[in-house]
One Martini backbone bead per residue (centre of mass of N, CA, C, O) as a GRO file, in nm:
protein
  506
    1MET     BB    1  11.136   7.555  -1.785
    2THR     BB    2  11.238   7.860  -1.912
    3VAL     BB    3  11.190   8.183  -1.790
    4ILE     BB    4  11.146   8.491  -1.755
    5ASP     BB    5  11.286   8.701  -1.497
    6PHE     BB    6  11.067   8.832  -1.318
    7PRO     BB    7  10.984   9.028  -1.086
    8VAL     BB    8  10.870   9.075  -0.795
    9GLY     BB    9  10.515   9.130  -0.847
   10ALA     BB   10  10.465   9.042  -1.109
   11ALA     BB   11  10.315   8.923  -1.351
   12ALA     BB   12  10.235   8.657  -1.493
   13PRO     BB   13  10.354   8.473  -1.721
   14SER     BB   14  10.336   8.453  -2.040
   15ARG     BB   15  10.355   8.282  -2.323
   16LEU     BB   16  10.571   8.464  -2.444
   17SER     BB   17  10.770   8.464  -2.202
   18GLN     BB   18  10.813   8.159  -2.205
   19THR     BB   19  10.932   8.141  -2.487
   20VAL     BB   20  11.161   8.350  -2.458
   21GLY     BB   21  11.308   8.208  -2.216
   22ARG     BB   22  11.439   7.978  -2.400
   23PHE     BB   23  11.661   8.212  -2.519
   24ARG     BB   24  11.890   8.284  -2.312
   25PHE     BB   25  12.114   8.086  -2.491
   26ASP     BB   26  11.956   8.180  -2.786
   27PRO     BB   27  11.986   8.418  -3.011
   28LEU     BB   28  11.899   8.284  -3.277
   29GLY     BB   29  11.625   8.183  -3.186
   30PHE     BB   30  11.511   8.461  -3.127
   31VAL     BB   31  11.540   8.585  -3.411
   32MET     BB   32  11.356   8.370  -3.553
   33PHE     BB   33  11.103   8.432  -3.366
   34ALA     BB   34  11.067   8.764  -3.336
   35PHE     BB   35  11.063   8.770  -3.653
   36PRO     BB   36  10.893   8.807  -3.983
   37TRP     BB   37  11.003   8.583  -4.162
   38GLY     BB   38  10.846   8.569  -4.477
   39GLN     BB   39  10.611   8.762  -4.428
   40THR     BB   40  10.347   8.885  -4.555
   41GLY     BB   41  10.349   9.243  -4.534
   42THR     BB   42  10.647   9.269  -4.459
   43ALA     BB   43  10.981   9.368  -4.442
   44LEU     BB   44  11.046   9.027  -4.446
   45ALA     BB   45  10.922   8.873  -4.693
   46GLY     BB   46  11.221   8.821  -4.851
   47GLU     BB   47  11.322   8.681  -4.580
   48SER     BB   48  11.503   8.407  -4.389
   49GLY     BB   49  11.749   8.552  -4.239
   50PRO     BB   50  12.043   8.541  -4.142
   51GLU     BB   51  12.349   8.549  -4.204
   52PRO     BB   52  12.600   8.332  -4.163
   53TRP     BB   53  12.779   8.524  -3.986
   54GLN     BB   54  12.552   8.598  -3.785
   55ARG     BB   55  12.495   8.316  -3.684
   56GLU     BB   56  12.775   8.261  -3.569
   57VAL     BB   57  12.774   8.483  -3.356
   58LEU     BB   58  12.519   8.395  -3.202
   59GLU     BB   59  12.618   8.109  -3.133
   60THR     BB   60  12.877   8.188  -2.983
   61LEU     BB   61  12.740   8.354  -2.764
   62GLY     BB   62  12.561   8.130  -2.645
   63ARG     BB   63  12.785   7.928  -2.572
   64GLY     BB   64  12.949   8.114  -2.388
   65LEU     BB   65  12.727   8.169  -2.174
   66LYS     BB   66  12.664   7.877  -2.096
   67ALA     BB   67  12.957   7.804  -2.000
   68ARG     BB   68  12.941   8.063  -1.777
   69ASP     BB   69  12.687   8.036  -1.587
   70THR     BB   70  12.839   7.902  -1.326
   71ALA     BB   71  13.128   8.069  -1.413
   72ALA     BB   72  13.152   8.412  -1.421
   73ASP     BB   73  13.476   8.523  -1.478
   74GLU     BB   74  13.408   8.619  -1.782
   75ALA     BB   75  13.363   8.772  -2.061
   76VAL     BB   76  13.222   8.756  -2.356
   77ARG     BB   77  13.429   8.780  -2.661
   78LEU     BB   78  13.358   8.964  -2.967
   79ALA     BB   79  13.521   9.007  -3.292
   80VAL     BB   80  13.441   9.216  -3.589
   81ALA     BB   81  13.583   9.223  -3.909
   82SER     BB   82  13.472   9.430  -4.188
   83GLY     BB   83  13.321   9.516  -4.440
   84HIS     BB   84  13.090   9.674  -4.620
   85GLY     BB   85  12.744   9.605  -4.570
   86VAL     BB   86  12.687   9.327  -4.373
   87GLY     BB   87  12.509   9.390  -4.091
   88LYS     BB   88  12.596   9.512  -3.808
   89SER     BB   89  12.352   9.684  -3.700
   90ALA     BB   90  12.151   9.453  -3.695
   91LEU     BB   91  12.303   9.275  -3.493
   92VAL     BB   92  12.303   9.475  -3.262
   93SER     BB   93  11.991   9.483  -3.235
   94TRP     BB   94  11.943   9.184  -3.173
   95VAL     BB   95  12.111   9.169  -2.915
   96ILE     BB   96  11.954   9.372  -2.754
   97LEU     BB   97  11.673   9.234  -2.768
   98TRP     BB   98  11.759   8.967  -2.650
   99ALA     BB   99  11.886   9.056  -2.379
  100LEU     BB  100  11.623   9.205  -2.266
  101SER     BB  101  11.404   8.968  -2.318
  102THR     BB  102  11.562   8.713  -2.143
  103LEU     BB  103  11.643   8.931  -1.903
  104SER     BB  104  11.596   9.089  -1.635
  105ASP     BB  105  11.767   9.374  -1.563
  106THR     BB  106  11.919   9.452  -1.802
  107ARG     BB  107  12.245   9.591  -1.896
  108GLY     BB  108  12.359   9.850  -2.137
  109VAL     BB  109  12.603   9.951  -2.390
  110VAL     BB  110  12.641  10.188  -2.663
  111THR     BB  111  12.906  10.246  -2.898
  112ALA     BB  112  13.098  10.478  -3.102
  113ASN     BB  113  13.310  10.674  -3.292
  114THR     BB  114  13.043  10.850  -3.336
  115GLU     BB  115  12.761  11.033  -3.312
  116GLY     BB  116  12.662  10.985  -3.602
  117GLN     BB  117  12.656  10.677  -3.593
  118LEU     BB  118  12.446  10.656  -3.367
  119ARG     BB  119  12.216  10.855  -3.478
  120THR     BB  120  12.205  10.743  -3.802
  121LYS     BB  121  12.244  10.414  -3.755
  122THR     BB  122  12.220  10.241  -3.493
  123TRP     BB  123  11.950  10.352  -3.365
  124PRO     BB  124  11.756  10.328  -3.613
  125GLU     BB  125  11.793  10.021  -3.635
  126LEU     BB  126  11.660   9.956  -3.366
  127ALA     BB  127  11.382  10.071  -3.436
  128LYS     BB  128  11.317   9.875  -3.662
  129TRP     BB  129  11.338   9.602  -3.490
  130HIS     BB  130  11.145   9.678  -3.266
  131ALA     BB  131  10.889   9.701  -3.452
  132LEU     BB  132  10.922   9.377  -3.534
  133SER     BB  133  10.896   9.272  -3.257
  134ALA     BB  134  10.740   9.062  -3.026
  135THR     BB  135  10.863   9.265  -2.776
  136ARG     BB  136  10.783   9.573  -2.815
  137SER     BB  137  10.589   9.621  -2.555
  138TRP     BB  138  10.828   9.598  -2.333
  139PHE     BB  139  10.950   9.863  -2.477
  140THR     BB  140  11.124  10.181  -2.486
  141TYR     BB  141  11.178  10.417  -2.740
  142THR     BB  142  11.435  10.650  -2.812
  143ALA     BB  143  11.594  10.878  -3.035
  144THR     BB  144  11.855  10.919  -2.863
  145SER     BB  145  11.954  10.687  -2.590
  146LEU     BB  146  11.698  10.502  -2.516
  147PHE     BB  147  11.625  10.159  -2.381
  148TYR     BB  148  11.336  10.043  -2.205
  149SER     BB  149  11.134   9.941  -1.976
  150ALA     BB  150  10.770   9.931  -1.945
  151GLN     BB  151  10.801   9.855  -1.657
  152PRO     BB  152  10.731   9.963  -1.371
  153GLY     BB  153  11.038  10.045  -1.196
  154HIS     BB  154  11.258   9.965  -1.464
  155GLU     BB  155  11.397  10.205  -1.620
  156ARG     BB  156  11.697  10.185  -1.470
  157THR     BB  157  11.747   9.846  -1.475
  158TRP     BB  158  11.610   9.809  -1.783
  159ARG     BB  159  11.869   9.878  -2.013
  160VAL     BB  160  11.990  10.091  -2.286
  161ASP     BB  161  12.276  10.291  -2.381
  162ALA     BB  162  12.367  10.567  -2.578
  163ILE     BB  163  12.722  10.644  -2.599
  164THR     BB  164  12.946  10.885  -2.632
  165TRP     BB  165  13.265  10.885  -2.660
  166SER     BB  166  13.540  10.982  -2.428
  167GLU     BB  167  13.867  11.000  -2.343
  168ASN     BB  168  13.808  11.240  -2.113
  169ASN     BB  169  13.500  11.085  -2.045
  170THR     BB  170  13.451  10.771  -1.911
  171GLU     BB  171  13.222  10.787  -1.690
  172ALA     BB  172  12.968  10.740  -1.876
  173ILE     BB  173  13.065  10.406  -1.895
  174ALA     BB  174  13.127  10.294  -1.591
  175GLY     BB  175  12.811  10.224  -1.483
  176LEU     BB  176  12.761   9.883  -1.553
  177HIS     BB  177  12.692   9.748  -1.311
  178ASN     BB  178  12.509   9.402  -1.255
  179LYS     BB  179  12.470   9.218  -1.018
  180GLY     BB  180  12.325   8.896  -1.099
  181ARG     BB  181  12.288   8.947  -1.399
  182ARG     BB  182  12.312   9.152  -1.693
  183ALA     BB  183  12.598   9.258  -1.894
  184PHE     BB  184  12.680   9.497  -2.164
  185ALA     BB  185  12.887   9.557  -2.466
  186LEU     BB  186  12.880   9.777  -2.761
  187PHE     BB  187  13.077   9.809  -3.059
  188ASP     BB  188  13.082  10.057  -3.309
  189GLU     BB  189  13.336  10.119  -3.481
  190ALA     BB  190  13.603  10.019  -3.302
  191SER     BB  191  13.879  10.121  -3.426
  192SER     BB  192  13.823  10.441  -3.315
  193ILE     BB  193  13.832  10.357  -3.025
  194ALA     BB  194  13.969  10.431  -2.749
  195ASP     BB  195  14.157  10.278  -2.510
  196GLY     BB  196  14.016  10.408  -2.258
  197VAL     BB  197  13.738  10.279  -2.314
  198TRP     BB  198  13.819   9.986  -2.298
  199GLU     BB  199  13.925  10.004  -2.003
  200THR     BB  200  13.655  10.079  -1.877
  201ILE     BB  201  13.500   9.823  -1.957
  202GLU     BB  202  13.688   9.625  -1.824
  203GLY     BB  203  13.606   9.730  -1.531
  204ALA     BB  204  13.288   9.690  -1.553
  205LEU     BB  205  13.324   9.372  -1.644
  206THR     BB  206  13.340   9.218  -1.308
  207ASP     BB  207  13.102   9.075  -1.204
  208ALA     BB  208  13.001   8.839  -1.010
  209GLY     BB  209  12.750   8.634  -1.109
  210THR     BB  210  12.750   8.743  -1.421
  211GLN     BB  211  12.631   8.819  -1.726
  212LEU     BB  212  12.890   8.859  -1.975
  213PHE     BB  213  12.932   9.089  -2.261
  214TRP     BB  214  13.149   9.160  -2.562
  215LEU     BB  215  13.109   9.360  -2.857
  216ALA     BB  216  13.307   9.409  -3.166
  217PHE     BB  217  13.270   9.636  -3.438
  218GLY     BB  218  13.433   9.676  -3.771
  219ASN     BB  219  13.643   9.848  -3.951
  220PRO     BB  220  13.992   9.790  -4.026
  221THR     BB  221  14.162  10.098  -4.002
  222ARG     BB  222  14.389   9.990  -3.793
  223THR     BB  223  14.719   9.883  -3.675
  224THR     BB  224  14.622   9.994  -3.402
  225GLY     BB  225  14.496   9.898  -3.106
  226ARG     BB  226  14.246   9.716  -2.954
  227PHE     BB  227  14.111   9.595  -3.200
  228ARG     BB  228  14.364   9.471  -3.328
  229GLU     BB  229  14.432   9.299  -3.052
  230CYS     BB  230  14.191   9.080  -3.107
  231PHE     BB  231  14.381   8.961  -3.314
  232ALA     BB  232  14.605   8.818  -3.477
  233GLY     BB  233  14.898   8.911  -3.287
  234GLY     BB  234  14.759   9.012  -3.045
  235ARG     BB  235  14.762   9.059  -2.695
  236PHE     BB  236  14.420   8.987  -2.684
  237ALA     BB  237  14.340   8.732  -2.858
  238HIS     BB  238  14.296   8.510  -2.624
  239ARG     BB  239  14.012   8.672  -2.526
  240TRP     BB  240  13.905   8.641  -2.822
  241SER     BB  241  13.652   8.608  -3.081
  242PRO     BB  242  13.738   8.613  -3.406
  243GLN     BB  243  13.620   8.792  -3.712
  244GLN     BB  244  13.627   8.787  -4.081
  245ILE     BB  245  13.458   8.989  -4.340
  246ASP     BB  246  13.363   8.959  -4.665
  247SER     BB  247  13.149   9.133  -4.862
  248ARG     BB  248  13.130   8.914  -5.099
  249SER     BB  249  12.993   8.687  -4.889
  250VAL     BB  250  12.740   8.881  -4.891
  251ALA     BB  251  12.426   8.921  -5.016
  252MET     BB  252  12.354   9.240  -4.941
  253THR     BB  253  12.566   9.353  -5.105
  254ASN     BB  254  12.723   9.584  -5.327
  255LYS     BB  255  12.878   9.463  -5.600
  256ALA     BB  256  12.917   9.711  -5.783
  257GLN     BB  257  13.064   9.887  -5.577
  258ILE     BB  258  13.296   9.695  -5.522
  259ALA     BB  259  13.404   9.689  -5.814
  260THR     BB  260  13.475   9.990  -5.818
  261TRP     BB  261  13.683   9.989  -5.594
  262VAL     BB  262  13.876   9.784  -5.721
  263LYS     BB  263  13.926   9.957  -5.975
  264ASP     BB  264  14.024  10.225  -5.835
  265TYR     BB  265  14.240  10.083  -5.604
  266GLY     BB  266  14.265   9.781  -5.583
  267GLU     BB  267  14.278   9.468  -5.451
  268ASP     BB  268  14.552   9.542  -5.253
  269SER     BB  269  14.444   9.772  -5.115
  270ASP     BB  270  14.362   9.929  -4.829
  271PHE     BB  271  14.075  10.005  -4.902
  272VAL     BB  272  13.985   9.711  -4.972
  273ARG     BB  273  14.067   9.573  -4.716
  274ILE     BB  274  13.865   9.736  -4.540
  275ARG     BB  275  13.583   9.763  -4.723
  276VAL     BB  276  13.588   9.440  -4.809
  277LYS     BB  277  13.779   9.216  -4.652
  278GLY     BB  278  13.843   9.276  -4.340
  279GLU     BB  279  14.131   9.404  -4.335
  280PHE     BB  280  14.417   9.516  -4.234
  281PRO     BB  281  14.626   9.753  -4.284
  282ARG     BB  282  14.952   9.850  -4.367
  283ALA     BB  283  14.963  10.186  -4.319
  284GLY     BB  284  14.701  10.234  -4.154
  285SER     BB  285  14.505  10.478  -4.135
  286MET     BB  286  14.219  10.603  -4.344
  287GLN     BB  287  14.221  10.860  -4.198
  288PHE     BB  288  14.296  11.166  -4.306
  289ILE     BB  289  14.205  11.321  -4.036
  290ASP     BB  290  14.291  11.343  -3.724
  291SER     BB  291  14.168  11.413  -3.411
  292GLU     BB  292  14.421  11.537  -3.278
  293ARG     BB  293  14.472  11.762  -3.484
  294VAL     BB  294  14.201  11.905  -3.443
  295GLN     BB  295  14.218  11.955  -3.138
  296GLN     BB  296  14.472  12.134  -3.150
  297ALA     BB  297  14.340  12.355  -3.330
  298VAL     BB  298  14.119  12.431  -3.123
  299GLU     BB  299  14.332  12.501  -2.880
  300ARG     BB  300  14.470  12.707  -3.040
  301GLU     BB  301  14.655  13.015  -2.992
  302LEU     BB  302  14.637  13.317  -3.197
  303PRO     BB  303  14.735  13.586  -3.336
  304PRO     BB  304  14.650  13.822  -3.538
  305ASP     BB  305  14.682  13.852  -3.911
  306TRP     BB  306  14.621  14.134  -4.097
  307ASN     BB  307  14.816  14.063  -4.356
  308ALA     BB  308  14.650  13.841  -4.427
  309PRO     BB  309  14.452  13.677  -4.624
  310LEU     BB  310  14.111  13.673  -4.711
  311VAL     BB  311  13.917  13.372  -4.722
  312MET     BB  312  13.641  13.232  -4.915
  313GLY     BB  313  13.425  12.948  -4.859
  314VAL     BB  314  13.184  12.771  -5.086
  315ASP     BB  315  12.930  12.537  -5.018
  316ILE     BB  316  12.691  12.386  -5.222
  317ALA     BB  317  12.333  12.356  -5.152
  318ARG     BB  318  11.978  12.238  -5.223
  319HIS     BB  319  11.916  11.952  -5.096
  320GLY     BB  320  11.804  11.817  -4.825
  321GLU     BB  321  12.046  11.783  -4.562
  322ASP     BB  322  12.207  11.972  -4.694
  323GLN     BB  323  12.440  12.258  -4.679
  324THR     BB  324  12.524  12.577  -4.690
  325VAL     BB  325  12.873  12.684  -4.665
  326ILE     BB  326  13.055  12.955  -4.498
  327ARG     BB  327  13.407  13.025  -4.494
  328PHE     BB  328  13.684  13.163  -4.303
  329ARG     BB  329  14.035  13.274  -4.381
  330ARG     BB  330  14.328  13.409  -4.201
  331GLY     BB  331  14.555  13.220  -4.255
  332LEU     BB  332  14.564  13.071  -3.930
  333ASP     BB  333  14.255  13.185  -3.923
  334ALA     BB  334  13.927  13.002  -3.868
  335ARG     BB  335  13.760  13.168  -3.619
  336SER     BB  336  13.673  13.475  -3.605
  337ILE     BB  337  13.488  13.407  -3.845
  338PRO     BB  338  13.194  13.292  -3.875
  339ALA     BB  339  12.993  13.075  -3.991
  340VAL     BB  340  12.763  13.010  -4.267
  341LYS     BB  341  12.434  12.851  -4.246
  342PHE     BB  342  12.212  12.703  -4.503
  343ARG     BB  343  11.873  12.632  -4.640
  344VAL     BB  344  11.852  12.694  -4.995
  345PRO     BB  345  11.706  12.634  -5.316
  346ASP     BB  346  11.787  12.919  -5.421
  347LEU     BB  347  12.048  13.034  -5.608
  348MET     BB  348  11.997  13.343  -5.600
  349VAL     BB  349  11.990  13.365  -5.294
  350ILE     BB  350  12.271  13.256  -5.243
  351ALA     BB  351  12.420  13.478  -5.399
  352SER     BB  352  12.318  13.713  -5.223
  353ARG     BB  353  12.443  13.618  -4.956
  354ILE     BB  354  12.733  13.626  -5.052
  355MET     BB  355  12.740  13.931  -5.121
  356GLU     BB  356  12.694  14.033  -4.836
  357LEU     BB  357  12.964  13.911  -4.724
  358VAL     BB  358  13.154  14.052  -4.916
  359ASN     BB  359  13.073  14.344  -4.827
  360THR     BB  360  13.147  14.302  -4.523
  361HIS     BB  361  13.462  14.159  -4.554
  362SER     BB  362  13.647  14.179  -4.801
  363PRO     BB  363  13.774  13.960  -4.965
  364ASP     BB  364  14.042  13.835  -5.165
  365ALA     BB  365  13.873  13.557  -5.190
  366VAL     BB  366  13.628  13.344  -5.377
  367PHE     BB  367  13.550  13.005  -5.327
  368VAL     BB  368  13.347  12.798  -5.539
  369ASP     BB  369  13.143  12.538  -5.571
  370GLY     BB  370  13.098  12.420  -5.914
  371THR     BB  371  12.967  12.163  -5.875
  372GLY     BB  372  12.718  12.152  -6.070
  373ILE     BB  373  12.509  12.389  -5.941
  374GLY     BB  374  12.743  12.599  -5.875
  375TRP     BB  375  12.768  12.750  -6.152
  376GLY     BB  376  12.521  12.931  -6.114
  377VAL     BB  377  12.648  13.100  -5.887
  378VAL     BB  378  12.899  13.197  -6.032
  379ASP     BB  379  12.747  13.353  -6.256
  380ARG     BB  380  12.587  13.543  -6.068
  381LEU     BB  381  12.830  13.681  -5.934
  382ALA     BB  382  12.931  13.809  -6.194
  383GLN     BB  383  12.674  13.984  -6.242
  384LEU     BB  384  12.717  14.128  -5.946
  385GLY     BB  385  13.044  14.198  -5.941
  386CYS     BB  386  13.228  13.948  -5.842
  387SER     BB  387  13.573  13.943  -5.890
  388LYS     BB  388  13.665  13.722  -5.656
  389SER     BB  389  13.529  13.489  -5.793
  390ILE     BB  390  13.581  13.122  -5.798
  391GLY     BB  391  13.551  12.832  -5.960
  392ILE     BB  392  13.540  12.489  -5.834
  393ASP     BB  393  13.653  12.171  -5.942
  394PHE     BB  394  13.673  11.885  -5.769
  395SER     BB  395  13.740  11.688  -6.033
  396GLY     BB  396  13.976  11.823  -6.107
  397ARG     BB  397  14.286  11.907  -6.150
  398ALA     BB  398  14.569  11.907  -5.991
  399ASP     BB  399  14.807  12.176  -5.928
  400ARG     BB  400  14.941  12.033  -5.675
  401THR     BB  401  15.223  11.818  -5.521
  402ASP     BB  402  15.359  12.009  -5.279
  403GLY     BB  403  15.365  11.963  -4.964
  404ALA     BB  404  15.483  11.940  -4.645
  405ASP     BB  405  15.548  11.623  -4.699
  406GLY     BB  406  15.630  11.588  -4.987
  407MET     BB  407  15.530  11.492  -5.283
  408VAL     BB  408  15.221  11.502  -5.299
  409ARG     BB  409  14.966  11.320  -5.455
  410TYR     BB  410  14.668  11.406  -5.645
  411ALA     BB  411  14.369  11.311  -5.808
  412ASN     BB  412  14.239  11.596  -5.721
  413LYS     BB  413  14.129  11.895  -5.611
  414ARG     BB  414  14.003  11.803  -5.346
  415ALA     BB  415  14.247  11.649  -5.233
  416GLU     BB  416  14.433  11.891  -5.234
  417MET     BB  417  14.283  12.077  -5.039
  418TRP     BB  418  14.282  11.874  -4.802
  419GLY     BB  419  14.587  11.847  -4.784
  420TYR     BB  420  14.645  12.146  -4.708
  421MET     BB  421  14.460  12.146  -4.460
  422LYS     BB  422  14.602  11.926  -4.300
  423GLU     BB  423  14.869  12.086  -4.268
  424TRP     BB  424  14.745  12.342  -4.138
  425CYS     BB  425  14.646  12.200  -3.866
  426LYS     BB  426  14.936  12.215  -3.730
  427VAL     BB  427  14.909  12.566  -3.709
  428GLY     BB  428  14.623  12.626  -3.684
  429CYS     BB  429  14.287  12.761  -3.614
  430LEU     BB  430  13.986  12.639  -3.471
  431PRO     BB  431  13.672  12.591  -3.417
  432ASP     BB  432  13.420  12.481  -3.183
  433ASP     BB  433  13.278  12.265  -3.415
  434ARG     BB  434  13.100  11.986  -3.454
  435ASP     BB  435  13.067  11.967  -3.762
  436LEU     BB  436  13.362  12.015  -3.839
  437ARG     BB  437  13.489  11.787  -3.686
  438ALA     BB  438  13.333  11.558  -3.824
  439ASP     BB  439  13.424  11.617  -4.115
  440LEU     BB  440  13.740  11.606  -4.083
  441THR     BB  441  13.725  11.289  -3.952
  442ALA     BB  442  13.546  11.110  -4.169
  443ILE     BB  443  13.745  11.084  -4.396
  444ASP     BB  444  13.859  10.873  -4.629
  445TYR     BB  445  14.132  10.694  -4.798
  446GLY     BB  446  14.331  10.650  -5.102
  447TYR     BB  447  14.455  10.490  -5.404
  448ASP     BB  448  14.534  10.505  -5.715
  449ALA     BB  449  14.693  10.379  -5.992
  450ALA     BB  450  14.903  10.643  -5.954
  451ASP     BB  451  14.944  10.696  -5.639
  452ALA     BB  452  14.706  10.884  -5.564
  453ILE     BB  453  14.514  11.069  -5.373
  454ARG     BB  454  14.184  10.950  -5.263
  455LEU     BB  455  13.884  11.040  -5.174
  456GLU     BB  456  13.606  10.986  -5.038
  457LYS     BB  457  13.296  10.966  -5.131
  458LYS     BB  458  12.992  11.091  -5.053
  459ASP     BB  459  12.826  10.834  -5.114
  460ASP     BB  460  12.997  10.651  -4.930
  461MET     BB  461  12.932  10.800  -4.669
  462ARG     BB  462  12.626  10.754  -4.674
  463ARG     BB  463  12.655  10.439  -4.658
  464ARG     BB  464  12.785  10.489  -4.356
  465GLY     BB  465  12.592  10.725  -4.222
  466LEU     BB  466  12.704  10.993  -4.344
  467ALA     BB  467  12.745  11.308  -4.401
  468SER     BB  468  12.798  11.564  -4.580
  469PRO     BB  469  13.105  11.766  -4.590
  470ASP     BB  470  13.035  12.083  -4.603
  471ASP     BB  471  13.221  12.217  -4.394
  472GLY     BB  472  13.491  12.099  -4.489
  473ASP     BB  473  13.472  12.203  -4.784
  474ALA     BB  474  13.466  12.504  -4.721
  475LEU     BB  475  13.748  12.517  -4.594
  476ALA     BB  476  13.905  12.382  -4.830
  477LEU     BB  477  13.849  12.617  -5.037
  478THR     BB  478  14.067  12.814  -4.901
  479PHE     BB  479  14.295  12.611  -5.064
  480ALA     BB  480  14.279  12.628  -5.382
  481HIS     BB  481  14.463  12.897  -5.378
  482PRO     BB  482  14.676  13.126  -5.386
  483VAL     BB  483  14.682  13.433  -5.184
  484ARG     BB  484  14.678  13.784  -5.207
  485ALA     BB  485  14.696  14.056  -5.042
  486VAL     BB  486  14.510  14.348  -5.035
  487ASP     BB  487  14.583  14.691  -5.083
  488TRP     BB  488  14.338  14.914  -5.053
  489ALA     BB  489  14.484  15.183  -5.040
  490ALA     BB  490  14.649  15.144  -5.297
  491GLU     BB  491  14.408  15.100  -5.483
  492ARG     BB  492  14.284  15.381  -5.440
  493ARG     BB  493  14.524  15.545  -5.541
  494ILE     BB  494  14.525  15.429  -5.826
  495GLU     BB  495  14.234  15.509  -5.899
  496GLU     BB  496  14.274  15.814  -5.864
  497LYS     BB  497  14.493  15.847  -6.080
  498LEU     BB  498  14.321  15.741  -6.314
  499GLN     BB  499  14.103  15.958  -6.297
  500ARG     BB  500  14.292  16.203  -6.345
  501LEU     BB  501  14.395  16.104  -6.621
  502ARG     BB  502  14.122  16.101  -6.766
  503ARG     BB  503  14.065  16.408  -6.731
  504TRP     BB  504  14.320  16.508  -6.879
  505VAL     BB  505  14.261  16.371  -7.152
  506VAL     BB  506  13.976  16.516  -7.183
   0.00000   0.00000   0.00000
């Protein structure tokens, strides 16, 4: 009988550790044993176990590790491209708990395409399953990035770390070596993880005589890159066991939402291929603004153009985690005047804060998100005498069709504003603001039936574990309409002449 390999000097294995030890090469068996499937009064009362595709991945992983147990020359590699909502994060959590529970001093890293994905989706999902696990007392969970052994003296050697990848700082994930034990890497939303990070993991998972595995999950958003090359036709396909999952084949997915996507974008659109079918797109990435473009705008240095109009964009939020964001842009400069962000539920207070900033900076135009509750703020600004404020309906008709890329058509006003902002990022300068960076690069897009660009809806982003892009929308609002700079000195001269004329008439 195989038992979990506790370190020398540890207490004698308990009955639980003896049972868990039997699952060293059986991840599916561990998942069925460790969680209270179907038990009344638990969160899994109405559940019978993993979905068929999850079972297949777990079984494939177990078979691969067992086959390599005596000659661990290479890591077991599994790549899963899927539509939305199939249970990838749950499977990542199960693999982590199985790996750490069945072999002592196991080490692993988990990374994702963004910090937000790790912080709001992957890691909270691990917390959920850790709380349900039969081995929960064996490990300590932290809300930031660590999951480690509760056994004294093994906090550093028996753990998994959540690490945000950086193409320019791959050293953070390079120290994964764990000779003679077990080491693993898990990629969530792998399609957007840079090739340099893949190459770093490639070098880390090389220890001889070590159980090694590498799993990559994600929506297939790109036609190039290492994730795409794990699948048929890719140069690394022979080293990976690939699987593609259609969301419609999974019981837990929202079939009504999927039907809406198919209706909005079309069965054979790239949006549906990525978000539903788990197939790679024809046209490339569905990320509307790429990270490289944003990074270049952050690094770009430009002299101030005081003759350019100053435009103020206001995205309104009232409840929950969303925030009201006010951003300024003067021509190519969206950096010099810092953004103002706050969470205030009172629309009248929001309007007053906006007026304070209007009086301070004297913008040439103030574009306010009038969608929903925003119209109340627009009306209040008019009462306060803000003649420069204009309400913008995000879902309204696009006014312009010709951006720098030539004859680009937009499905609505919001897509149009983001389209002009995307082109501006080629020449403008942005602040080094983490929230703004995340917002600008988070939104996906597709095409409607008229072949016009349609941005991903905020509700769909939330279903992906992403926050509402309040910061990005605020900057996009500064592109709502062309704005002419006001010559305030000339305006004052005209007003003085009018006043003299009125006195003469009287």
